[in-house]
C-alpha positions as CSV (number, residue, x, y, z in Angstrom):
1,X,145.4,56.8,11.6
2,X,148.3,59.0,10.3
3,X,151.2,57.7,8.3
4,X,154.9,58.0,9.3
5,X,158.1,57.4,7.3
6,X,161.7,57.8,8.1
7,X,165.0,57.2,6.3
8,X,168.5,57.3,8.0
9,X,171.3,56.9,5.4
10,X,174.5,55.0,6.2
11,X,175.8,55.2,2.7
12,X,176.7,58.7,1.6
13,X,176.2,57.9,-2.1
14,X,172.5,57.8,-1.4
15,X,172.3,61.3,0.0
16,X,171.4,63.0,-3.3
17,X,168.4,60.8,-3.5
18,X,167.1,61.2,0.1
19,X,164.3,63.6,-0.8
20,X,163.1,61.5,-3.7
21,X,163.0,58.3,-1.7
22,X,161.4,59.9,1.3
23,X,158.7,61.7,-0.6
24,X,157.8,58.4,-2.5
25,X,157.6,56.7,0.8
26,X,155.3,59.4,2.2
27,X,153.0,59.5,-0.8
28,X,152.4,55.7,-0.4
29,X,151.0,56.5,3.0
30,X,148.4,59.1,1.8
31,X,145.3,57.1,2.7
32,X,146.4,57.0,6.3
33,X,146.1,60.8,6.6
34,X,145.2,63.0,3.7
35,X,144.6,66.4,5.3
36,X,148.2,67.6,5.7
37,X,151.8,66.5,5.3
38,X,155.3,67.5,6.2
39,X,158.9,66.4,5.8
40,X,162.0,67.2,7.8
41,X,165.3,67.0,5.9
42,X,168.7,66.9,7.6
43,X,171.5,68.1,5.3
44,X,174.0,70.9,4.7
45,X,172.2,72.6,1.9
46,X,173.2,76.2,2.8
47,X,176.3,78.4,2.5
48,X,175.6,79.6,6.1
49,X,176.2,77.4,9.2
50,X,172.9,78.1,11.0
51,X,169.4,77.8,9.4
52,X,166.0,78.9,10.4
53,X,163.0,77.7,8.3
54,X,160.0,80.0,8.3
55,X,156.5,79.6,6.9
56,X,154.1,82.4,6.0
57,X,150.5,82.6,4.7
58,X,151.6,85.7,2.7
59,X,155.2,84.9,1.7
60,X,155.5,87.4,-1.1
61,X,154.8,90.2,1.4
62,X,156.7,88.9,4.4
63,X,160.0,87.3,3.4
64,X,161.7,90.1,1.6
65,X,160.7,92.6,4.3
66,X,161.8,90.3,7.0
67,X,165.2,89.8,5.4
68,X,165.6,93.6,5.2
69,X,164.7,94.1,8.9
70,X,167.1,91.3,9.9
71,X,169.9,93.1,8.2
72,X,169.0,96.5,9.6
73,X,168.0,95.5,13.1
74,X,170.0,92.4,13.8
75,X,173.1,93.2,11.8
76,X,173.1,90.0,9.9
77,X,172.7,89.4,6.2
78,X,170.7,86.2,5.8
79,X,170.9,83.9,2.8
80,X,167.3,83.4,1.9
81,X,166.1,80.3,-0.1
82,X,162.4,80.5,-0.9
83,X,160.4,77.4,-1.3
84,X,156.7,78.2,-1.9
85,X,155.2,79.3,1.4
86,X,158.4,78.6,3.3
87,X,161.9,80.1,3.3
88,X,165.1,78.9,4.8
89,X,167.1,81.8,6.3
90,X,170.8,81.1,6.6
91,X,172.9,82.9,9.2
92,X,176.5,83.1,10.3
93,X,175.5,82.4,13.9
94,X,172.5,81.4,16.0
95,X,170.1,84.4,16.2
96,X,166.9,82.6,17.1
97,X,165.8,84.7,20.1
98,X,166.1,88.1,18.4
99,X,164.6,86.8,15.2
100,X,161.7,85.3,17.2
101,X,161.1,88.7,18.9
102,X,161.2,90.4,15.5
103,X,158.7,87.9,14.0
104,X,156.3,88.2,17.0
105,X,156.4,92.0,16.9
106,X,156.1,92.6,13.1
107,X,155.0,89.4,11.3
108,X,151.8,87.9,12.6
109,X,151.5,85.5,9.6
110,X,155.0,84.1,10.0
111,X,155.8,80.9,12.0
112,X,159.2,79.4,12.8
113,X,159.2,75.8,11.6
114,X,162.7,74.7,12.6
115,X,166.1,75.9,13.5
116,X,169.6,74.4,13.7
117,X,172.7,73.5,11.7
118,X,171.1,70.9,9.4
119,X,167.3,70.6,9.8
120,X,164.8,72.1,7.4
121,X,161.0,71.4,7.9
122,X,158.4,71.9,5.2
123,X,154.7,71.2,5.9
124,X,151.4,72.4,4.6
125,X,147.7,71.4,4.4
126,X,147.0,69.0,1.5
127,X,147.8,65.6,0.1
128,X,151.4,64.4,0.5
129,X,152.0,64.4,-3.3
130,X,150.9,68.0,-3.6
131,X,152.9,69.1,-0.6
132,X,156.0,67.4,-1.8
133,X,155.6,69.0,-5.3
134,X,155.1,72.4,-3.8
135,X,158.5,72.2,-2.0
136,X,160.3,70.2,-4.7
137,X,161.2,67.6,-2.0
138,X,162.4,65.1,-4.6
139,X,165.4,67.3,-5.4
140,X,166.5,67.7,-1.7
141,X,169.6,65.9,-0.5
142,X,170.6,65.0,3.0
143,X,171.7,62.4,5.5
144,X,168.3,61.5,7.0
145,X,164.8,62.6,7.1
146,X,161.3,62.1,8.5
147,X,157.8,62.5,7.0
148,X,154.2,62.4,8.2
149,X,150.8,62.5,6.6
150,X,148.1,63.5,9.0
151,X,144.5,62.6,9.8
152,X,143.6,65.2,12.4
153,X,141.9,63.8,15.5
154,X,142.8,66.2,18.3
155,X,143.3,69.6,16.6
156,X,142.3,71.7,13.6
157,X,143.6,71.1,10.1
158,X,146.1,73.8,9.8
159,X,149.7,74.2,8.7
160,X,150.9,74.7,12.3
161,X,149.0,71.5,13.4
162,X,150.8,69.4,10.7
163,X,153.8,67.3,11.6
164,X,156.8,67.3,12.0
165,X,157.1,69.3,15.2
166,X,160.4,70.9,16.1
167,X,160.9,72.3,19.6
168,X,164.7,72.4,19.9
169,X,167.7,73.0,17.7
170,X,168.0,70.2,15.0
171,X,165.3,68.2,16.7
172,X,161.9,67.0,15.3
173,X,159.2,64.4,16.0
174,X,156.3,62.8,14.2
175,X,153.6,60.9,16.0
176,X,150.9,58.4,15.3
177,X,148.5,58.0,18.2
178,X,147.3,60.1,21.1
179,X,148.6,61.2,24.5
180,X,146.3,61.4,27.4
181,X,148.4,63.5,29.8
182,X,149.6,66.2,27.3
183,X,147.8,69.1,29.0
184,X,149.4,68.5,32.4
185,X,152.8,67.9,30.8
186,X,152.4,71.1,28.8
187,X,152.0,73.1,32.0
188,X,155.1,71.5,33.5
189,X,157.2,72.1,30.4
190,X,156.1,75.8,30.2
191,X,157.4,76.3,33.7
192,X,160.7,75.0,32.4
193,X,160.8,77.7,29.7
194,X,159.6,75.6,26.8
195,X,157.4,77.6,24.3
196,X,154.5,76.1,22.3
197,X,153.0,77.1,19.0
198,X,149.9,74.8,18.9
199,X,147.5,72.8,21.1
200,X,148.7,69.6,19.4
201,X,149.6,66.7,21.8
202,X,152.5,65.7,19.4
203,X,154.2,69.1,20.0
204,X,154.1,68.3,23.7
205,X,155.9,65.0,23.0
206,X,158.5,66.8,21.0
207,X,159.0,69.4,23.7
208,X,159.4,66.7,26.3
209,X,162.3,65.2,24.4
210,X,163.8,68.6,23.9
211,X,163.6,69.2,27.7
212,X,165.2,65.9,28.4
213,X,168.1,66.6,26.0
214,X,168.6,70.1,27.3
215,X,169.2,68.3,30.7
216,X,171.9,66.1,29.3
217,X,170.2,63.1,27.8
218,X,170.9,61.9,24.3
219,X,168.0,61.0,22.1
220,X,167.9,57.3,23.2
221,X,167.9,58.2,26.9
222,X,165.2,60.8,26.3
223,X,163.0,58.2,24.6
224,X,163.6,55.8,27.5
225,X,162.4,58.4,30.0
226,X,159.3,59.0,27.9
227,X,158.1,55.5,28.7
228,X,157.5,56.6,32.3
229,X,156.3,60.1,31.6
230,X,154.2,60.0,28.4
231,X,150.8,58.3,28.9
232,X,148.8,57.2,25.9
233,X,149.3,55.2,22.8
234,X,151.9,56.3,20.3
235,X,154.5,55.5,17.7
236,X,157.3,58.2,17.6
237,X,159.9,58.7,14.9
238,X,162.3,61.4,16.0
239,X,165.5,63.0,14.7
240,X,168.4,65.0,15.8
241,X,171.4,66.4,13.9
242,X,173.2,63.0,14.2
243,X,170.5,60.6,15.3
244,X,167.3,58.8,14.4
245,X,165.1,57.0,16.8
246,X,161.8,55.0,17.0
247,X,159.6,54.2,20.0
248,X,156.3,52.5,20.5
249,X,154.3,52.6,23.7
250,X,154.0,49.5,25.8
251,X,150.7,48.4,24.1
252,X,152.0,49.1,20.6
253,X,148.6,49.2,18.9
254,X,149.8,51.5,16.1
255,X,151.4,49.7,13.1
256,X,155.1,50.1,12.5
257,X,157.8,48.4,10.4
258,X,161.6,48.8,10.4
259,X,164.1,47.7,7.7
260,X,167.9,47.8,7.8
261,X,170.6,47.2,5.3
262,X,174.2,48.2,5.0
263,X,173.0,51.4,3.2
264,X,170.2,52.6,5.4
265,X,167.6,52.2,8.2
266,X,164.0,52.8,7.1
267,X,160.7,53.2,8.9
268,X,157.2,53.0,7.7
269,X,153.8,52.7,9.3
270,X,153.2,49.9,6.8
271,X,155.7,47.8,4.8
272,X,154.3,49.1,1.5
273,X,156.0,52.4,2.2
274,X,159.4,50.6,1.9
275,X,159.0,48.4,-1.1
276,X,160.7,50.7,-3.6
277,X,163.9,51.3,-1.5
278,X,167.1,49.9,-3.0
279,X,168.0,46.5,-1.7
280,X,164.8,46.1,0.3
281,X,164.5,42.5,-0.8
282,X,167.6,41.6,1.2
283,X,166.9,43.9,4.2
284,X,166.4,42.8,7.7
285,X,162.7,43.7,8.2
286,X,160.9,43.5,11.6
287,X,158.1,45.0,13.7
288,X,159.5,47.2,16.5
289,X,158.9,45.7,19.9
290,X,156.6,47.6,22.4
291,X,158.4,49.9,24.9
292,X,161.7,49.4,23.2
293,X,163.9,52.2,22.0
294,X,165.5,51.8,18.6
295,X,168.2,54.4,18.1
296,X,170.9,55.0,15.4
297,X,173.5,57.8,15.6
298,X,176.5,58.9,13.6
């Protein structure tokens, strides 16, 4: 099962409503996967140019202490925006590696959700409506975003096992389906220096795209390569800082619908996720073809 939604805005006047529209789309997909949910938002919602989103099972204990240690040990004063169990730490420059080392050494309950110039990921166990309310997603603005509501079939129901997965700067992926060769591919990618947080096969797919892009591919080219290297059945919706892509496997047994107008491109596992979008009655609506990359980029 699982339900996926995505929204890529062409019209900047819609950016203040991105979170509201995306969360409404996601809530509509609740019955496709009610155990956990998550949303990735791309936007410049920070005074600092580089953001790292963190999650903690004990946020009241961890985030203030972490901010203090970052200042004393890393020499940076982060801007900290708390959202329930998550916090977005804003920095003047990329400090992922030293922050990761600090978290691994001192904060066993903290997980890095995403990093980059524009991406923020918020995900938790629970119904999409409750998760969206916890993080006040309806008030978030941005240029594009991706959401996922999960029915766990290959790993435990945990926050880390929820989608989206982010394995590279400003990159994320959501997935409906299952990969059959993810264990072998995980071993290959580990040898290339890719780190994993979970046993979820979808994280392997995200890491594969990250590896491809680290080697010079753009998102569309990385998705094309995946048709040869990723074995299984899947629908992917993926994002980068400037791009938004969709790919179904050659069999395409998982449902998917795309809609495009002059204002946006929208994706839903089912059409009912799209029915409240502005201008949907005049949109071009179609089912993505199997083994075909759909890719939009600014």
